[in-house]
N, C-alpha and C positions, 0 to 999 in steps of 0.2 A: 884769301885776297884781302887787301886793305879795306876796300869799300864794304866788305861783308861783316865788319866788326863795328862795335859801338865807338871805339876810339877812332877808327877809320872815318866813320860818318862825322864825328866831331871835328877831325882835322880837315875834312873836305868842306864842312860848313864854315869853319873858321877862316878859310881862304876864299870864300864866296865862289867856290868851284862846283862843277857838276861831276858826279861819279860816272865814269864811262862804262859801257856795257860791252865786255869782251866778246860776247856772243854776237853782237851786232856788227863787229868788224867783218867786212867782206860781204855783208848782206846786201842784196840788190833790191832796188825799188821795183814794184810791179810794172809791166809794160804799159805804155800810154793807152793801149786799146782795152785794157782791163776795166771793167765797170766797177766803180766803188760800191761798197755796201755788201749785204749778204748775197749769197748765191741764189739764183732764182729757184722758186719751188717747182715741183714737178708739174703743177698746173700751168705755170708760166712757160715751162719748157714744152708742154703739150700744145699750148696755144701757139707758140712760135713754130712748132713742127707743122701744125695745121696751116699756118700762114705761109711759110716758105718751102715746106717739104722736108722730108727727113734727111736727104743727102745734103741740102744746103745748110740745114741746122747743124748737122755733124761737122761740116767744114767750118762754120762760123763759131761754134761753141768749143770744139776740141774735146767734147765729152767722151767720145769713143776712144780717143787716144789715151786719156787718163785711165779708162777702164782696161785698156790693153797694157799699160805701163806697170800697173801694180803687180800682176802676176809675173811679168817679165823680171821685175826687180826681185821678187821673192825667189824665182828660179836662180837668178844670178847669185844672190847671197847664200842660198842653200848649197849650190854646187861649188862655188868659187870661194866664198868667204865674205865676211861683212865689210872688209876694207882692203884696199890695195896693199901689197907688200913692198912695192918700190917706193922710194922716197921722192925722187925727182918726177915732175909732172910729165915730161916727155916719156919717161919709162912707164909711168902709170898708164898713159895712153896705149902704149904697146901691150902692156899687161892686160888691159881691158879688151883690146882687139883680139888677142889670143884667147882670152876667156870666152868671148862671144862666139868665136869659131868652134870652141869645144862644146859649148851649149848647143849650137846649131847641129853639130854632128851627133850629139846625144839625142836630141829631140826629132831630127829629120825622119828616122824610120817609123816613128809612132804618129807622125802628123798625117791626118787624113787629107786626101785630095778633095778640094771643095770648089764648087763653081757657083757664082752668084746668079740666082735666078731672077729676082725682082729688084 
């Protein structure tokens, strides 16, 4: 790419321009509810759990959803592949829906029945 070379930087500086970041195209800003700064430490999380209760903390932090999403993404990429094969977005959506049904059929027999006690 042009901006990755010395000549490219010289040409950009000569025009008083800024080099664009191709990776930033399509990047979204964090939601307005996101708190700026580093993630809270476990001590802060434990204090918040003591303050509002575990269920309320889970709902407000979304931490349990992140913990469930990582292995689900690993299962998807292992069984289906790292990227969709279809080119068009509407077909990618169908491909993902079919893939998720396949994963559900694979994992359903091995899933234990569980009941929440507390």
